[in-house]
C-alpha positions in Angstrom: 290.7 -26.8 78.9 287.1 -27.8 78.2 285.3 -29.8 80.9 282.5 -32.2 80.1 279.5 -33.3 82.1 277.4 -36.2 80.9 274.2 -37.5 82.4 273.0 -41.1 82.0 270.7 -43.4 83.8 273.0 -46.4 83.7 276.8 -46.2 83.3 278.7 -49.4 82.5 282.5 -49.1 82.7 284.1 -51.8 80.5 283.2 -53.3 77.2 284.1 -57.0 77.6 281.5 -59.8 77.4 279.9 -58.8 80.8 279.5 -55.1 80.0 278.2 -55.5 76.5 275.7 -58.3 77.6 274.4 -56.1 80.4 273.9 -53.1 78.2 272.0 -55.1 75.6 269.7 -56.8 78.1 269.0 -53.5 79.9 268.2 -51.8 76.7 265.8 -54.6 75.8 264.1 -54.6 79.2 263.9 -50.9 80.0 263.1 -48.7 77.0 263.0 -45.6 79.3 266.7 -45.9 80.4 269.6 -44.1 78.8 272.6 -46.5 78.9 276.2 -45.4 78.5 279.2 -47.7 77.9 282.7 -46.5 78.8 285.6 -48.1 76.7 289.1 -47.2 77.9 290.6 -48.3 74.5 290.0 -46.8 71.1 289.8 -50.2 69.4 287.3 -52.2 71.6 290.2 -54.1 73.3 289.3 -56.4 76.2 290.3 -59.7 77.8 287.1 -61.3 76.5 288.2 -60.5 72.9 291.2 -62.7 73.3 289.5 -65.7 74.9 290.3 -68.8 72.9 288.8 -71.8 74.6 285.0 -71.4 74.8 282.0 -71.3 77.2 281.2 -74.0 79.7 277.5 -75.1 79.9 275.6 -78.4 80.1 274.3 -78.6 76.5 274.0 -82.4 76.3 271.9 -83.5 79.2 271.9 -87.2 78.0 275.7 -87.3 78.6 276.2 -84.6 81.2 274.4 -83.0 84.2 274.2 -79.8 86.2 275.4 -81.7 89.3 278.5 -82.7 87.4 279.3 -79.1 86.3 278.5 -78.0 89.9 280.9 -80.6 91.3 283.7 -79.8 88.8 283.4 -76.0 89.6 283.7 -76.6 93.4 286.5 -79.1 93.0 288.5 -76.6 90.9 287.8 -73.9 93.4 289.0 -76.1 96.3 285.5 -76.1 97.8 285.7 -72.5 99.0 283.2 -71.4 96.4 279.7 -70.3 97.4 277.5 -73.3 96.6 274.3 -71.3 96.0 276.1 -69.1 93.4 277.6 -72.1 91.6 274.2 -73.9 91.5 272.5 -70.8 90.0 275.3 -70.4 87.5 275.4 -73.9 86.2 271.6 -74.0 85.8 271.5 -70.7 83.9 274.6 -71.4 81.7 272.6 -73.1 78.9 270.2 -70.1 78.7 273.2 -67.8 78.3 274.4 -69.8 75.3 270.9 -69.8 73.7 270.6 -66.0 74.3 273.9 -65.4 72.5 272.6 -67.5 69.6 269.5 -65.4 69.3 271.8 -62.4 68.9 273.6 -64.2 66.1 276.6 -65.9 67.7 277.5 -69.1 65.8 279.0 -72.0 67.8 280.6 -75.0 66.1 278.1 -77.9 65.6 278.2 -81.4 64.2 276.6 -82.4 60.9 273.3 -83.3 62.6 273.1 -80.0 64.5 274.5 -81.1 67.9 277.0 -78.9 69.6 280.6 -79.8 68.9 281.5 -79.9 72.6 285.2 -79.5 73.7 287.0 -81.0 76.7 289.2 -78.9 79.0 291.1 -79.4 82.3 289.0 -80.1 85.4 285.8 -81.0 83.5 284.4 -84.5 83.9 282.6 -84.3 80.6 282.9 -82.5 77.3 280.8 -79.3 77.8 282.7 -76.4 76.1 280.8 -74.7 73.3 283.2 -72.9 71.0 283.8 -71.3 67.7 287.2 -72.8 66.6 289.8 -71.3 68.9 288.5 -67.7 68.6 285.3 -67.9 70.7 285.9 -64.6 72.4 286.4 -62.8 69.2 283.2 -64.4 67.7 281.0 -63.5 70.7 282.4 -60.0 71.1 282.0 -59.3 67.4 278.3 -60.1 67.5 277.7 -58.2 70.8 279.4 -55.1 69.4 277.4 -55.3 66.2 274.2 -55.3 68.3 275.4 -52.5 70.6 276.6 -50.0 68.0 273.2 -50.0 66.1 271.2 -49.7 69.3 269.7 -46.2 69.5 269.6 -46.1 73.3 273.1 -47.3 74.1 275.8 -44.7 73.8 279.4 -45.8 73.6 282.2 -43.5 74.7 285.5 -44.8 73.3 288.8 -43.6 74.7 287.5 -42.5 78.0 289.5 -43.4 81.2 287.6 -43.7 84.5 289.8 -42.4 87.3 287.7 -42.6 90.4 284.2 -43.3 91.6 282.2 -40.1 92.3 279.2 -39.4 94.4 278.0 -38.4 97.8 280.7 -38.6 100.6 280.3 -38.9 104.3 280.9 -35.5 106.0 284.2 -36.8 107.5 286.8 -39.3 106.2 286.1 -39.0 102.5 284.6 -42.4 102.1 281.7 -42.6 99.6 278.2 -43.0 100.9 276.5 -43.3 97.5 278.0 -43.8 94.1 276.7 -41.4 91.5 279.0 -42.1 88.6 282.7 -41.6 87.8 285.4 -38.9 87.3 287.6 -39.5 84.4 289.2 -38.2 81.2 288.5 -38.0 77.5 291.8 -39.5 76.2 291.3 -37.9 72.8 292.2 -34.5 74.2 293.0 -35.1 77.9 290.0 -33.0 79.1 288.3 -34.0 82.4 284.9 -35.5 82.4 282.3 -36.4 85.0 279.6 -38.9 84.1 276.6 -38.6 86.4 274.7 -41.9 86.6 272.0 -43.3 88.9 273.4 -46.9 88.4 277.1 -47.4 88.0 278.4 -50.9 86.9 282.1 -51.8 87.0 282.9 -54.4 84.3 286.6 -53.5 84.0 288.1 -57.0 83.8 291.2 -58.1 85.7 294.7 -57.0 86.7 297.0 -59.3 84.6 299.3 -56.4 83.9 300.4 -56.5 87.5 302.7 -59.4 86.6 305.8 -59.7 84.4 304.2 -62.3 82.1 300.5 -62.3 81.4 298.0 -63.5 78.8 295.9 -60.4 79.5 295.3 -57.4 77.1 297.1 -54.1 77.7 294.0 -52.6 79.3 294.0 -55.1 82.2 295.4 -52.7 84.9 292.9 -53.5 87.7 291.0 -50.2 87.2 287.7 -51.3 88.7 289.2 -53.0 91.8 291.5 -50.0 92.4 288.7 -47.4 92.1 286.5 -49.5 94.5 289.4 -49.9 97.0 290.0 -46.2 97.1 286.3 -45.6 97.7 286.3 -48.1 100.6 284.2 -50.7 98.8 284.5 -54.3 100.2 286.9 -56.6 98.4 287.9 -60.2 99.1 290.2 -63.0 98.1 292.6 -60.9 96.1 295.3 -63.5 96.8 293.4 -66.0 94.6 295.0 -65.4 91.3 295.1 -68.0 88.5 298.1 -68.6 86.2 297.6 -70.4 82.9 300.0 -73.3 82.3 300.6 -72.9 78.6 301.8 -69.5 77.5 304.4 -69.6 74.7 307.8 -68.7 76.1 309.3 -66.1 73.8 311.8 -64.4 76.1 309.8 -61.2 76.2 308.1 -59.4 79.0 304.5 -58.3 78.7 301.7 -60.2 77.0 302.4 -63.9 76.6 300.9 -65.8 73.6 298.1 -68.0 75.0 298.0 -71.7 73.8 294.4 -72.6 74.6 293.6 -75.3 77.1 291.5 -76.9 74.4 294.8 -78.1 72.9 295.3 -80.3 76.0 291.6 -81.3 75.8 292.3 -82.5 72.3 295.3 -84.6 73.4 298.4 -82.3 73.5 301.0 -83.2 76.1 303.1 -81.2 78.5 306.7 -82.6 78.5 310.0 -81.8 80.0 313.4 -81.2 78.3 313.8 -85.0 78.0 310.5 -85.3 76.2 308.9 -87.0 79.2 305.3 -86.5 80.4 305.5 -85.9 84.1 302.1 -84.5 85.2 300.8 -88.0 85.9 303.1 -88.3 88.9 301.2 -85.5 90.7 297.7 -86.0 89.4 296.0 -88.9 87.8 294.2 -86.6 85.4 297.5 -85.6 83.8 297.1 -82.8 81.3 293.4 -82.5 82.2 294.0 -81.6 85.8 293.0 -78.0 86.9 295.3 -75.1 86.1 296.5 -74.5 89.6 297.7 -78.1 89.9 299.4 -78.2 86.5 301.2 -74.9 87.2 302.5 -76.2 90.6 303.7 -79.4 89.0 305.4 -77.4 86.2 307.1 -75.2 88.7 308.4 -78.2 90.6 309.6 -79.8 87.4 311.5 -76.7 86.2 313.1 -76.2 89.7 314.2 -79.9 89.9 315.6 -79.9 86.3 317.1 -76.4 86.6 315.4 -75.2 83.4 313.5 -72.0 82.5 310.7 -73.5 80.5 308.9 -76.8 79.5 307.2 -77.8 76.3 303.7 -78.4 74.8 303.8 -81.3 72.4 300.9 -81.1 69.9 302.8 -82.7 67.0 300.8 -86.0 67.1 297.5 -84.2 66.6 298.6 -83.6 63.0 298.6 -80.6 60.7 295.1 -81.1 59.4 293.5 -81.4 62.9 295.5 -78.4 64.2 294.6 -76.1 61.3 291.0 -77.1 61.3 290.4 -76.7 65.1 293.0 -74.3 66.2 293.6 -71.9 63.3 294.3 -68.9 65.5 296.9 -70.7 67.6 298.6 -72.1 64.5 298.7 -68.7 62.8 300.1 -67.0 65.9 302.8 -69.7 66.4 303.8 -69.5 62.7 304.2 -65.8 63.1 306.8 -66.5 65.9 308.6 -69.2 64.0 307.0 -72.3 65.5 304.9 -74.9 63.7 302.8 -76.8 66.2 302.6 -79.9 63.9 306.4 -80.1 63.7 307.9 -78.3 66.7 307.8 -78.7 70.5 306.3 -75.4 71.8 308.3 -73.8 74.7 305.8 -72.9 77.5 305.7 -71.2 80.9 302.9 -70.3 83.2 301.6 -66.8 82.9 299.2 -64.6 84.9 295.7 -65.2 83.5 292.7 -64.6 85.7 291.8 -62.7 88.9 289.5 -64.9 91.0 288.9 -62.4 93.8 287.7 -58.9 93.6 284.8 -56.5 94.4 282.3 -58.4 96.7 278.9 -58.6 95.1 275.7 -60.6 95.8 273.8 -62.6 93.2 272.3 -59.3 91.8 275.7 -57.7 91.3 275.3 -55.3 94.2 278.5 -54.1 96.0 278.8 -52.8 99.5 278.4 -49.2 98.2 274.9 -48.0 97.3 274.5 -47.3 93.6 277.6 -49.4 92.6 277.5 -52.8 91.0 280.2 -55.1 89.5 280.3 -57.8 86.9 282.8 -60.2 85.3 286.4 -60.6 86.3 286.6 -57.5 88.6 283.7 -58.9 90.7 283.8 -61.6 93.3 280.5 -63.4 93.2 281.8 -66.5 95.0 281.6 -68.6 91.8 285.3 -69.4 91.4 286.7 -70.0 94.8 290.5 -70.4 94.8 290.8 -71.4 91.2 288.5 -70.8 88.2 287.3 -73.9 86.3 288.3 -73.5 82.6 285.8 -71.8 80.3 283.5 -70.7 83.2 284.4 -67.0 82.8 282.8 -66.0 79.5 279.6 -67.9 80.6 279.8 -66.1 83.9 279.9 -62.7 82.2 276.6 -63.4 80.4 274.8 -65.2 83.2 275.3 -62.5 85.8 275.0 -59.6 83.4 271.5 -60.8 82.5 270.6 -61.5 86.1 271.6 -57.9 87.1 269.7 -56.4 84.2 266.5 -58.3 85.0 266.6 -57.4 88.7 267.3 -53.7 88.1 263.6 -53.0 87.9 263.5 -53.6 91.7 265.9 -50.7 92.3 264.8 -47.1 92.6 266.3 -44.6 90.2 266.8 -41.1 91.6 268.8 -38.0 90.9 270.3 -36.7 94.1 271.3 -33.0 94.1 275.1 -32.8 93.7 277.6 -29.9 93.2 279.0 -31.3 89.9 281.0 -28.3 88.9 283.1 -28.3 92.0 284.1 -32.0 91.3 285.2 -31.4 87.8 287.3 -28.3 88.6 289.6 -30.3 90.9 290.7 -32.7 88.2 292.8 -30.6 85.8 293.9 -31.9 82.4 295.3 -35.4 81.8 298.7 -35.7 80.0 298.8 -38.5 77.4 302.6 -38.7 77.3 304.3 -41.7 78.8 306.4 -40.9 81.9 309.7 -42.9 81.7 310.0 -43.1 85.5 306.5 -44.6 85.6 307.5 -47.3 83.1 310.6 -48.2 85.3 308.4 -48.5 88.4 305.8 -50.6 86.6 308.5 -53.0 85.4 309.9 -53.3 88.9 306.5 -53.8 90.3 305.7 -56.6 87.9 308.9 -58.5 88.8 308.2 -58.1 92.5 304.6 -59.5 92.1 305.9 -62.4 90.0 308.3 -63.3 92.8 305.6 -62.9 95.4 303.1 -65.2 93.8 305.6 -68.1 93.6 307.5 -67.4 96.8 307.8 -70.1 99.5 308.9 -67.5 102.1 306.0 -65.1 101.7 305.8 -63.2 104.9 309.2 -61.7 104.5 308.7 -61.0 100.8 305.2 -59.6 101.4 306.6 -57.0 103.8 309.3 -56.1 101.3 306.9 -55.7 98.4 304.5 -53.7 100.6 307.3 -51.3 101.6 308.3 -50.8 97.9 304.6 -50.3 96.9 304.2 -47.6 99.6 307.4 -45.9 98.4 306.4 -46.0 94.7 302.9 -44.5 95.6 304.6 -41.5 97.2 306.8 -41.0 94.1 304.0 -41.0 91.6 301.5 -39.0 93.7 302.9 -35.7 92.5 302.5 -36.6 88.8 299.2 -38.4 88.7 297.6 -36.3 86.0 298.7 -38.6 83.2 297.3 -41.8 81.7 300.3 -43.8 82.6 300.2 -42.3 86.1 296.6 -43.3 86.6 297.1 -46.8 85.4 300.2 -47.2 87.5 298.3 -45.9 90.5 295.7 -48.5 89.9 298.3 -51.3 89.7 300.0 -50.1 92.9 296.6 -50.0 94.7 295.7 -53.5 93.5 299.2 -54.7 94.6 298.6 -53.2 98.0 295.3 -55.0 98.6 296.8 -58.2 97.1 299.7 -58.1 99.6 297.3 -57.5 102.4 295.1 -60.4 101.3 298.2 -62.7 101.2 299.3 -61.5 104.6 295.8 -61.9 106.2 295.6 -65.4 104.8 299.0 -66.5 106.2 298.2 -64.9 109.6 294.8 -66.7 109.7 296.5 -70.0 108.8 299.1 -69.5 111.5 296.3 -68.8 114.1 294.6 -72.1 113.2 297.8 -74.0 113.7 
């Protein structure tokens, strides 16, 4: 077994839009820093890569305003967002779009050069800049092209972060200062310690905690789980957003996302009788926020006794669909559906983690030396429910904010006994453990039941007991990739159950 030790000034774990944007801005602002990006996948996979809709920003001040974007974000979040964070975000969103354009990102524009702005649920005005229905792919492609040619950004692909690493308090094991991560090189299973002065988690969400999700395979809650084990402050983990329109294909795992922009363009959600029913619950109909639409869909399915509903985009026509939604059309055709001819069976699927690692406007967590960005971070922007297309923009806005403010932080190299830390880790097995797959499938079913349950206290206790039992089972075999990811999912499930329970108990006290 060959151990590896890597030194860097700044370590960014995760290569979605937040991680890549932060790396590029830091490399631009601080020529003296060595920056290392850690990518768990070998193929640059991330949730950002699969984002279809676009990026929300006020790009047409004559027809829109910061106040309107601010109001829509708070309304979607049920007014528990942090107003100062939302205000900063909406004002900086246009700068984020222009910054991406300076790097080479191309957004769709009208003939005269104005942005071709899309409409999505919860927005009072069209303000979604996009590139067809593959905005995430377009943005990530440009960011990656900039990163891989940069001589001061080092990318480590196929490296799995297992735990935060640093200086511990003498008693209790809780970290006092983060000095990097312990992990594994997945190309050979060898342990690695990456020693960094600044560690930034940009690991995305935890959609793989649920039986049906739009998330990529890598979304196993790694950042939140590592932070939780280190005693870092988390919040609002029970705020989890489901997306209303995932294609129902009778398979577990990743659900095919049918972008919200389809409803913004006029597609309808209908029941098995072909009737539009959302208007009964919200006057905005298909343009209500995702939490409201998902709740109305659940009620409709329960009352009708059906397993799924339909998205009707047939009236948009083949020309419009192929021109504006080529990725959706291609994906649907691959599964035997033609959006211009067929009703598309749909079901809500786990989509976005609104809570996470508590950070301030500069991205600082409760642990010295540790920062968080993107979906794993809780800035206070989203509240209970994220406004559509705010997330990609958020990734850029707060990544650039963190990078610009880093000059205020002191970089130091504390003396640490690194060799002792690496010897404890052993080698990581890359083989799937069948028992772990069974536990993971059971966990996903339990979490799906929990999120939609009407009798949650009883179920929360049942799920918590099962999670505790599963954690004991896997503890003896953690030295494998599947074991580490399962441990992360179980740890996130544990904090999510606690968050649900705390919320219900708090609600009971106030009544």
